N, C-alpha and C positions, 0 to 999 in steps of 0.2 A: 504494500500500500504506500502510495506517495503521500507525504504529509507536508502541508504548507508550512514553511519555517516560521511564518508569523502566528501560527496557532500556539496557544499556551496549553499544553496537555495537562489535564487535571487527573485523569485516571487511565490506566492501561490494563490489558489482560494478556496473558501468555498462553498460547495454544499448546495443549499437551502433545498433540500428534507431530508437530514440527518445531516446537520451541520458539515460534515467531511471537514477538511482542507487538501489539497493536493498540493504538489509542481507542478508548471507548467514550471518553468525554474530553472536550476541549472548548476553548473560548478564544475570541479575538475581536478586535475592533475592525469595522469596515466603514470607511468614510467617517460620518458622524454617528454611525450606529454601532451596535454590538451584536455579535453572533455567538450563540451557545449551542453546542451539539452534544447529544448523549445518546448512545445506542442501547443503554440499559432500559429495561422495563417493557418487554414485549407483551406481558400480561399484567393485569392489575395486582396479582399476588406478589409480583416482584417488588412492589413498593411497601410490602409489609416489613422489609428490611429498613431500619432507620437510616442506614448509610446511603442506600439507593434513593430514598425519599429526600434526604438532605442534599444530595448532589443535584437532583432535579429542581428542588425548591430554590436552592441558592443560585443555581444557574439561571433560572427564569427571572428571579429578582434582579440579578446582576444585569441581564440582557434588557430588562424593562426600564432600567434607570436611564434618564435622559441627560446626564451631565457629562457626556463625552465631548471633548473639545475637538 
């Protein structure tokens, strides 16, 4: 996977079958906006984990702030 060097990686996973480490959550600014990406949470039960819920919540709050210069 090619990763934009301007992405700030927040979380990664390592695949057992080949040992590759890939980002699963990242953020960056884009112009005057903010971009947050997270591939966690394919089903609602995934958010029963406090850590997964925290990543999503904090990422959305960060992306929704309008104070980017």
